[in-house]
Every structure is written in C-alpha cells, then in structure tokens.
N, C-alpha and C positions, 0 to 999 in steps of 0.2 A: 211750408206752403204746400197745400194739398193739390190734387190734380185739377179740381174745379177752379181753384184760384189761379192756377197756371194758365187755364184756358179762358178766363174771363178778362175782358179788356175794358178799362175805364174810358179809353179814348174811342172816338169814332173810327171806323175803318179808313185806311188811307186810300185815296183815289189816284195818287200818282205812284208809278212804279219806283222801286229803288234803283240806285246806280250800281253797276257792276264793272269791275276792272280786274286786272291781274297784276300781281307784284311779287317778285321773287318766288315764282312757282306756286303762289297761293291765289285763290279767288277772293276778292274783296267785295263785300256787299255793304253799301252805305244806304241807310234808310233815314226816316224822319227822326227828329229830336236827337241827333247825334248818334243814333244807333249804328254801329259798325261791327261787322263780323268777318273774320278771316277764316277761310276753309281750305282744306286740301282739295285738289281737283275731284277726287273721288266723292268727298262729302258734298261738294257743290253739285255734281251730277245727280246724286240721289236726292238732294234738296230740291233741285229743279224738277225732277220727276214728280216728287211729292207735291210741290206747288201747283204744277199743271193738273195733276189728278184732283187736288182739292178745289182748284178754280173751276174745273169742268163739272164737278159735283155740285158746287155752290151756285153756279150761274145758270140761268135759264138758257136752253139751247139757242134761242134766237139772238142772244147777246154775244155769243162766242164767235170770234173771227174764223173764217175758213182757213184750214191748214192743208198742207200738202201741195 
C-alpha cells in the first residue's frame, strides 16, 4: 500500500468522536466499525496533539470551540 492509498478513505468522515478509556496503564481508543487501538500514555499524548493540530488546520475558525 502506498502513501496515497493510506490517506484515502472510502468512507465518509465520522461525525461522532471516538470513545477513550484507560485499562492496565494503556489508553484505549474505540472508533467506528469495531476499530480499537491501544496506546501507551506517551503515544496517546502525541496522537492527541496531532489530532488537535489537524482539526484546527482543517476546520474554519468560526466552527472551532473556544479553548482556555
């Protein structure tokens, strides 16, 4: 699978957020269609930072909730 194939998605974007929990020192992310990911706390923190940065870049400023 090349990089373009990895970034193309046949499904429509999800409109509901995934569920997140902790279990045995790991962060568990449950998404649509049975997608489940277990991460170390460090990987989850970096993933969270990247998700926020990508969401801010993708969304028009008027649609982003106020933070702080």
